[in-house]
N, C-alpha and C positions, 0 to 999 in steps of 0.2 A: 559814458563808460563807467561801470561800477568800480568802486575803489577796492583795494586789497586789504585784507585783515591779517594782522600778525598778532599772535597770542603768546605770552610768556606764561607757561604752566609750572606751578610749584607744588611740592608735596605738602607744605604746611606754611602757615604764616611765618614771616621772618627769614625766608631763604634768600630774599633779595630780588624778587620779581620787579618791583617798582624801581629799584635802584638800577637794574639792568635795562629797563625800559628807558629811563632817563639818560643812561650812558649812551644807548643807541641813538636817542633823539639828539644829543649833543654832537655825535659823530655825523648824523645826517645834516645838522645845521652847518657844520664845518665844510661839508661837501656842497653847500649852497642850496639845500632843500628848504622849503618854507614849512616850518614845524611850529605848531602852537600846542599849548597845554589846554585841553578841554576840561579835564578834571583829574587831579592826581591827589591821592591821600598819602601824606607823609607820616601820619601817626606820631608826629613830634620827633622823628628821628633826625638828628642834626646832619648826618652825612647825606641823607636823602634830600633834606631841605637845601643843602648847599648846592646840589645839582640843579635845583630849580632856579637858582639865582641867574638873572640875565635872560631867562626864557620868556617868551610872550605867553601870557596866561589870559584866556578868555574868561571874563567875569561869570560867576555862577548865577543861576536863577534862584531867587529866594522864595520859599513857600512857608506858609503857616499852617500847622496841623495840631489841633487840640491845644491851642494856646502856646505852642512851642514853635520856634523858627528853625527851618532847615534850609540847606542849600543843595541844589542838584545841578546836573549838567544842563547847560543852556544850548540845546540842539540848534535852535534857530539862529542863535548868535554865531555858533561855529560855522553853520552853513553859509551865513551871510559873509563871514570873514573869508571863506573858501580857501583854506590853506591846502598845501599838498599832503601834509600828514597831521593828524590830530592824535594826541595822547589821551586815552580815556581809561582810567584805572577801574579795577573791580568789576569785571564783566558780569558777574552773577548778582550784583547789587539790586535790591528791590527799591524802586522809587517811592518817594513820599506820596501818599494819596493826594490827588489833584494834579499830578503830572500827566503828560500826554500819554505815556506808556507806563505799564506796570513795572517792567524790568528794564535795566540799563542796556542789555544786549539788543533790545528793540530800538532804543535810541541810536545805538551804533549802526544798526541796519539802515536807519535813515541817513546817517552820514555816508555810509558806503554807497547807497543809492544816489547820493549827490556827487559821487565821484571822488570822495575824499578817502585817502588811505588812513586806516586806524590801527593804532598799536594799543593793546589792552593786556590785562593780567587776570589770572584766575587760579585758584587752588584746586587740587584734585578732589577735595571733600565737597566742592560745590557742583561737581558734575552729577547729573541726575542718576546715571546708571550705577554709580558706586556710592550714592548717598547713604543707603541703608547699611552697606558694608562698613563705611566709615563710622557710622553711629554705633554699630556693633563692636568695632575695634576700640573706639575712644570713649564710648558712653555719652557722647555729646551730640545732640540732634543738630543738624544743619538746616535751618529754615530757608536759607537763600540758595537756590539751585539754578542751574542753567542747563537746558537740553544738550545732550552730547552732540547732537547734529550741528548745533551752532558752532561749536569748537571744531568739529570735523570739517566743516565747510571753510574754515580759515585757510588762507593761502599758505601760511607758515605757522607751525606750532613749535616753539622752542622750550625745551625743558630746562628749568632753573634748578639744578641739583645741589644738594649739600648733605653731607653725612650727618646722622643724628647727633654724634658727639660734637661736631662743629656747631650745629645749630644750638645745642644746649649751652655751649660756651658763649655764643652770642647772647643768649638770654641772660646767662649769669653775669655778663659784663654790662647789662642794661642797654643793649643795642636794639632790643625789640620792644619790650614792655617797660613800664615804669617800675622802679625798684620794689615798691610795695606789692606788685603783682607777680614778681619773678618766682618766688618760692611756690606759690600756688600753681603757677603754670608748669614749673618743672615737675611737680609732684602729681599732676593730673594729665592734661592733654599732651604735654611734651615729654612723656616718658620715652625711654629708648625704644621699647617694644612698639609703642604707638607710631613713633616716627619711622621706624624701620618698615612697618607694614604700610604706612602711607607712601613711603618712598617706593616700595615695590609696586603699589597700585599705580603710581604715576609713571614709573618706567614701563609697566606692561601696557598702560593706555597709550603712551606715546609710541611704543613698539607696534601696536595695532594700527595707529595712524600712519606709521612709516610703511607698514605692509600694504596698506591701501594705496599709498603713493607709488610704491614699487610696482604693484600690479598694474596701476594705471599707466606708468611709464613703459612697462614691458608691452602692454597692449597697444599703446600709441606708436611704439617703434617696431611692432611686429616681432618681438623677441620670443621665440618658442623654446629655446634651450633653458635648462634648469639652472637657476642661480641658487646655490646652497647657502642662502642667508639665514634660513631657519629650518629645522628638521620638521618635515611633514611626512607622515607614514600613511600610505594608502593600502588598504587591504581589499582584495577582490573577492566578492561573495557570489556563489552560484545558487545559493539556496539549498545546497546539499548538506549531508550530515556532518561534513568536515568544517562547516562554517564557524561553529563555536570555537574549535581549536585555533583556527586562523585568527579570529578576532582577539582571543586572549593572547596569542603569541605577538600579534601586532601591537597590542596595548603594552606588553612588556618591553618591546623594542622602543616604543615612543616614550615610555617612562624612564628610559636610561638617560634621556636628554631633557633638562629642565625647560618647560615651556613648549615642548614638541606637540604638534597637532596630530590627531588620529582621525582619518577619514575612511569610511567604507563605501564601496561602489559596487553596484550590480549592473551588468550590461544586459539589456532587454533586446530581444530580437526585433528587427524593424517591422516584421509583419504583425507583431503584437499577439501572436497565437501561441507558439511554442515558448514556454518559459518555465521558471522555477516554481516550486510550491509556495504560494503566497503566505501560508501559515509559517513555514520555516523562515522565510525572509522577514516576516513580521517579528518573530522571536529574535532573530539575529540583529535586527534593527534595534530592538529594545536593549539587547546586550551591549551593542556599540554605544548607544546613548547613555547607558548606565555607567560606562567607563569614561565618560566625558568626550566621546567622539561624535562625529556627525555622519549621517547616512545620505547617500546620493544615488541616483538612478540615471543611467544614460542609455541611449538607443543606438544600436549599431549591429550590422551583420558581421563585420570583421572584429571579433572580440579583442585580439591583441591591439589593433589600432585604436579601438575605442578606449581601452584601458590606458594606453600610453597618452592619448590625446587628453584624457581627463587628468592624468597625473601631471603632465606638463602644464596644463591650464591652471592647476592649483599650485604650481611650483613645488611639486613633491620631490623629496630626495630619496625615498625608499618605497618599494612596492612589494607587498607580501602576497604570494600566490600559493595555492595548494598543489601538491604533486598530483599528477594526472591520475584519474580513476579509470582510465581506459586500459584495456588489456594490451599485451604485446602485439597481438595480431592487428589490432586497430591502429597501433602506432606505426606499423609498416607503411600505411597509406597516408598518414598525416602526422606531422611532427607534434601537433598539439599546441594548445594555447600557451603553456608555460615556455616551451622551447622557442616559439615564435616571439613571445614577448621579450625574452632575454636577448634574442638576436637583434631586436629593434630598439632596445631600451636606452642605448646611448649612455648618458651620464647618470641615469637613475639606477640605484642599486636594487636588484631584484632578489628577494628571498623566496626560495622554494621550500615550503614546509611539508614535511611528511605527516601522515595521519593514518588512522586505522582503515580508511576506505581506499587506500592506494591499490590500484590494479584489480579492484573488485568489479570493475566495469560499472557503467552507468545503469542505474535501475530502470527497467523498462516501465514505461508509464502504464497505468492500469488500462485494461482493454475498454475502449469506449463503445458506446452503443452504435448501431449501424447509422450511416449518414442519412439514409432515406427511411421514411416511415414504413411500417409493415404493409400498409395498403399499397403503397407504390411498388414495393418489392414484389408483392403478390401479383399486381397488375403486370409487372415486367415478366415474371415467370409464365403467366398465362399467355401473354403476347408472344413470348419466345416459343413456347410449346405448341400453341394452337395456331399462331400466326404464320410460322414458317410452312407447315403443311398446307395451310389454306392458300398462301401465296403461290406455292408450287402447283397446286391444282388449277389456280386461275391462269398462271403463265403457261401451263401445259396446253391449254386450249388455243393459245396463240403462238405455238412453237414455230409455225411456218413464217410468221410475219415479224416476230420479235427476235433480234439478234442476241447472241450470248453476252456482249458487253452491256446491252440494255437490261438483260435479265440480272446480271451481276449488280447493276445500279439499283434495281428494284429491291434485291435482297439486302444491299447495303443500307438503303433508306429504312427498311424494316428493322435492321440491326441497330441503327442509330436511334430509332424510335424506342426500341427495347431498352437501350442504354439510358435514354432520357427518362423513361418511365420507371425502370427497375434497378438501374445501376450497373456495376461492372459484371458481376457473375451471371445474371440473366443474359447480358449482352454477349459475353464470351461464349456462353452456351448457344445463343442464337447464331453467332458467327461460325462456330464449328459445325453446328447442325445445318446451317445454310450452305456452307461450303460442300458438305457431303451431299445435300440435296441437289445443288448445282452440278456436282460431278456426276451424280447418278442419272438425273433426268435431262440435263441440258448440255452437258459437255460430251462431244463425241469421243469414243464410242458410247452411245446412250445405253443405259442399263448395266454399266460396268464401272467399277471404281478405278478407272485408268484414264489418262489424258494423252492423246496423241499429239496435239498441237502445243508446242512450248508457250505460245502466247496465251493460250487458255490457262496453262499452269501458272503463268506469271499473274494473270488477272485474278485467279483464285487466291494466290498468296497475298497479293495486294489487298484483296477484299478482306481476308482474315486479319491482316495487320492493321488496316484502317479501322475495322470494326473493333478490334481490341484496343487500339489507341483512343478512339472516341469514347468507348465505354469507360476506360480508365480515367480519362480527363473528366468526364461527366461525374463519375463517382468521387474523384478527388475534389472537384468544385463543390459538390454537394456536402462533402465532409468538411471542407474548409468553411463553407457558409455556416454550417451548423456550429463548428468550433468558434467562429467569429461571433455568432449570435450569443453563444454560451459565454464566451469571454466578455463580450460587451455587457451582458446581463449581470455577470459576476462583478465586473468593475463598477457598474452603476450601483449594484447592491452594496458593495463594500464602501463606496464613496458615500452613499446615503447613510450607511451605518455609522461611519466615522463622524460625519457631520452631526448625526442625531445624538451620538454619545457626547460629543464635545459641547453641544448646545443644551443638552438635557440637564435638568436639575437633579433628577434621580436616575443616574446613568445605568446602574446595575439592573434594576427592575425593567427599565425601558429596553435595555439591550437583550435581556433574556426573552422578553415578550416578542421583540422583533425577530429573534432567532426562531422562536416557536412558530410564529406566523409564516415566516419565510419558507421553512421546510415542512410545514404541515404536520408538526409533532403534537403529541398530547401534553408533554411536559418537558421542560428543560431546567436542569438543576446544576448549580455550581457547587461542587463538593471540595472540602479542604481536609487534608489529613490532620488528625489531632496531633499536637506535639508529643504527647505521651505515647502515641502509637508507634513512633519511630518510622522507619522506612522499610517495613517488611514487604516482601514480594507476594506474600500469600494473603494480604489483607484486602484484596479487591472485593471479596464477598463478605467482609465483616463490617456490619453497620456501625459497630462501636468504635471502629478506627477512623470514622469519617464524621464530619459535621456539615450541615447544609448552610452554606453562606447566603445563597439567594435562590429562589425558584420561581417558575412561572408555569401556569397551566394546571393540570390535574395532579394526581398523586405523584409526589416527587420520588426520585431514586435516592435511597439512603446510603448506597454504596455503588461503585462503578459496575459491579456484576449484575445489578438489577436493571441496568439500562439496555436498550437495544443498540445504541451507539455511544461510545465514550471516547473523549479526546483528552489525552494526557497533555496538560499545559506545561507543568514543570513537576518538580519532585513532590509538591504538596497539593497542587490544584488539578482537578479533573472536571471537565464539562460532560455531564451525563444527560443523554436525550432518550426519551421514550416515545413510541408511536410507530416507528417503522425503521427498517434497516436502510441506511443511506449508501448510495453507490460511491465509487471513488471520487467522481467529480464533485458531488455534493459534500463529501467528507472534507475535501480540500478547502472548500469555502467555509465549512463549519469550523475547521481549524483556525481560519482567520478570525471568525467570530469569537472563538475561544481565546485567542491571543488578545483581542480587544476587551474581552471580559476580564482578563488578568490585569490589563492596564486600568480599566475602570475601577476594579477592586482596589488597586494600589492608590488611585486618586481619592477614593472614598476614605480609605484609612489615613491617608495624609491629611485630608481635610478634618477628620476626627481628631487626629493628633494636634493639628493646628488649633482646633477649637478648644482642646484641653489645655494647650499651652497659652492660649490667649489671655485667660485671667491672670496667669503668672506673669506674662509679659506686661499686661496692664498694671499689675501691682508693682512690678519692678520699675516701669516707666513712671508711675505715680511717685514711688519712693525717690527715684532720681530727680524728678521735677521738684519734689518737696524739698530735698536737700539743697538743690540749686537755688530755689526761690527764697527759702527762709534764711540762707546764709547771712544776708545783710540785715533782714528785717528783725531777726532775733537779736543780733549783736548790737544794733543801733540803740534801741531803747534800754537794753541792759547796760551798755556802756554809758549812756546819758545818766541813768539812775545811779549807777555806781559812782560816776564822777561827782554827781551832786551830793550823794551821801558822804563820800570821802572828804569832800570839801567842807561839809558841815562838821565832820568829826575831827578835822585838823585842829590841833591845839595851838598852833603858832599863828593863827589868823584871827583877827577880831572882826567878825562880820557885822555889818550894820543890819538893822531890822529889815530894811528893804532888800538887801542882798540875801539875807537868810530866807525871806519869804519867796524871793525869786528862785532860789535853789530848791526850796521845798516844792514850789509849783513845777519846776522842771522834773524833779524826781517823780512827783505824782502823775504828771502828764506822760512820762516815759513808761511808768508802770501800768497806767491805763492802756497805752498802746500795746504793751506786752500782753496784758490781760485779754484785750480784744483779739489779738493775733492767736494766742493759745486757745481761746474759746472757739474761734473760727476753725482752727485746725482740728480740735476735738470733735466739733459738730460735724465737720466734713467726714472725718473717719467714722463717726457713728452712723452718718447717712449711708456711706458706702457699705458698712457692715450690717445695715438694716436694724440697728438697735437704738435709734434715736427715739426717746420718749416724746409722744405728741398727745396733748390733752385738749382737744377742741371744746370750746364752750362759747355761748353767745356773748359777743362783745360789741360795743358801739364804737364806730370809727372816730367820732368826735372826742372820744376819750383816749384812744390809743395813739392817734396821729400827733397830738401835742406832746405826749410823753416821748415819742420818737424824735421829734424836733428838738426837745430839750437835751436828749442824749447826744446830739451832734456836737455840742460844745460851741466854740466861737462861730463856726459856719452857720449856726442857726439863723443868724440875721439875714442870710441870703435865701431863706425859704419863705414862700408865700403859699398859704393854704386856702382851699375853697371846699370845705367839707360841710355838706348840708346836714342839719339835725333831723331832717325828715327821712334820712336813709334808714333802712331796717338794720337790725343787728346781723352780724355775720358769724359763721361758725369757724373759729380759728383758735390756735393756742396763743394767748396774749403775749407771752414772752418771745415766742418765735416770730410772731408777726411784727413785733416791735424791732427785733433784730433785722428782719427783712427790710422794713421801711428805712431803718438807719443806714443800712448798706446801700440801698437804692438812692437815697437822698445824698449821701456822702459821695457816691460815684458821680451823680449829676452835678453837684457843686464843683467837683474836681475839674470837670471838663467844660462847664458853662463859663462864658466870659464874665469878668468881675462886675460889669455894669448890667448884667441880665440875670434877674433872680430865677430860682428854680420854683416851678409851680406844681403843687400837689392838689389834685382834684379827685372826686369820686362820684360815681353815678350808678344807678340801678339798671340792669338789663335782664329782664325775666326773673329767674330765680338766682341770679348772681349779682355781685357788686364788683364794679371795675374801679380800681385805684390807679390813677395815672400820675407818674412822676416825670415832669416835662422839663427838659433843658434846651438851651439854645447854643450848644456847643457845635463842634464840627460834624457830629454824627458818625455813623459807620456805614460801609457799603452793605447793600442788602444781602450779598452772598456771604457776609461775615456775621450775620445775625445769630446763627447757631454757634459759631465758633467762639463768640464772646463769652459764652457760658462754660467753656472748658476751664478746668482748674489750672492754676499756675501759669496763666498767660494773660497778657494785656494787649492782645491784638497787635503784636509787633513792637510795642514800646520796649525800649531797652533801659529805661530809667528804673533802677532798683529802689528808688526812694518813694515810689508810688504804691507800695504794698505788694504782697505775693500773688495777687490776681485771684484771690479766693472769694471776693465779695459777691460777684454776680453768680458764680457757680454755687456758692452756699445759699444764696437767696433763692435760686430756682429749686435747689434740693429741698429747702425748708418749705417753700410754697407747695411743691408737689406732695410733700409729706402731710401737709394739712388739707390736701384734696383740691388745691387750686392750680392755677397756671401762671407763668410769668413769661411774657413774650415782648420783644422790642418792636418798635414801629418808628418810622421816620417822622419827625416833627415838621409840619408844614412851615416852610420858610427857613428850614435848617435846624438841625439838632436831632435829639433822640428822645423818644418817649418810651418808658417802661410801663407796661400794662400788667398790673397784678389783679387777677380775677379770683374771687373766693365765693363759696356758696353762702346763701342766706341761711341763717339759723332756722331750724324747724319751728321754733317758738317765736321767731322774729315777726313783728308786725310793724307796719308803717305808723310812726308816731306823729 
């Protein structure tokens, strides 16, 4: 049996998630449950540490990464202990490389699979769905995230809430961070605005989780009545012209209540044939989604029942309908959808919205083409006109042996054949003509249009009725078959269109080309009214008032009046088609194409805006990362140099020669660090601006490598070189190459074990020379090979004492500026090898 997961969710660090978790654990222990601490981070908070006293703690697993020692949750030890409940803090934590799983929530999954209940904690900023929103609010990127689904699957999620003012007081009293960090935290991440926004995110996320639980409970218990726990406004759309008014009114109703949901629903007939204009529905759907609502479609012949079933299914509190468009005469025979819905609505409030289309009646659909082909209708008329006299002549020869009922059956068979061949009107003509021929030639008294026997009269009447009924059914079936085929073809076309647009890299040209091919047009053009032209009604024939957004095919239309068919998408967009006039059915599908074109245009423009904003965002991200990264690295050497100089300048201290020399060395070393840091930052900015001066010239590696090793300072003793004097000269900037080699060797020394030297080798490969800097450190995962060259990061390291993370990024930039490449490779047996490749100088020869 799988264990149960309980998660304490907080809006920010310091609200008391771990404290609440430990309090609950102590209560569980008092109730006799077997509780152990798998991993709890107290962060040095005394009150939290006090709650841990006396509890059984499973020893952590120790791991070594890049020369540093870390501890992680020992999943196997917890499973072997098999407690009833395990406490595992920080659900979103990323494990140290070398762990069985990458993320801690995966470790917790193993515990749950073993039947152990787990209690954990997480902050709202670590949920994947709101990670980008949190970064936008706080300006601080969150690298550790957990998929929302992991928390949503939890059996219980408890919000640990605290007002922003109370949390800031906790910080000020030193209950969250060390005193030296309090001022910076209060001035940055823990501002009142940030905390208020994070608190709202947490409340809304938990509210969504509660909604899911409520829906599941109502479904499990068969509850169909509405529980007004949250306002949900449903607007019913028919695809009619009043739809925009209804959507806007429903959106205003929803906006009156904070957090209310807006849902639009359209009821489709079960036969799938009779329905609304797809182009109108598409536009109304876009309007609903632009207002933050969702669009839904349900099938049902009983529209009021379908609407109310949907509303109750989503736990709606209000339903918005349009006043009936039917005239008074039609309302005498049926109360209409609105009245029926109100009568059955129960606890759901129904709003009847008036609009300009009230009592104008429903617009008649455009006349469709005949259900049968012209050849079949012609065959039916020929069979009716010529077949009836011919049948009469044949039966007249057998008048003595064939009875009247049999003659009526022969005429009925011929009438059915006419109906099957030509449809309703030829069959009705054949039925009337056949009845007259039967009356004249075969019904006593023969030769007169009178009938003496009532049975004969009844037989003729039945004959006419059956013939008319059969012909009507055949015609209706043929019409429905044609409509179904047309609807299926349109649906398939629109489905293919939507998929093509969504998958296509060039949506607009592809869409217009597909439109032109589908309808057999010579050209299709999307026109946009120029902003300076305004919205004049007489500009349809003015080419200066329009501009071509995109076109496909031959000569494009420069204004709507030049097209054979134009579709008005909105106030500024028109789809103009040339080639032929489209009938009403084709025009309806073309309107759907036009709506898709508007969507595709919006997507393209959003992508363009995003592309224009990307450099600004990258620059802002770089600036933020720079400020965060150099905050320590600039202050530390400055502080050291300042302290050393102030100590030397102090008049009240008599320094010995040894102490004076040590202080001078400290100042010189600190200033050297500062000089290298500033040089790296300046070079990186020059690289990004494209203004770094590079002067390639032939140089020999046996000259440049020793100089780079000397520049390393004390770590030079850990470098071993193997540079052959037989190598040709390479084309590079000597100063920049030396900087690259120093950065690579310094990085290798930092991570290589103290007893394992760093090896520098070089070899020729074709017209290039490869320089390899080989270390025996922990290495990096192959998927992180590219990420290690990003500026201002150290691949997850949180130690601010190891530099700003510019060394490798700058090294690659300088190498590429000289026309070379820098790529990482795993060292056989463990470690990392940096391969620096540079071209051989044109004048270089093997010496």
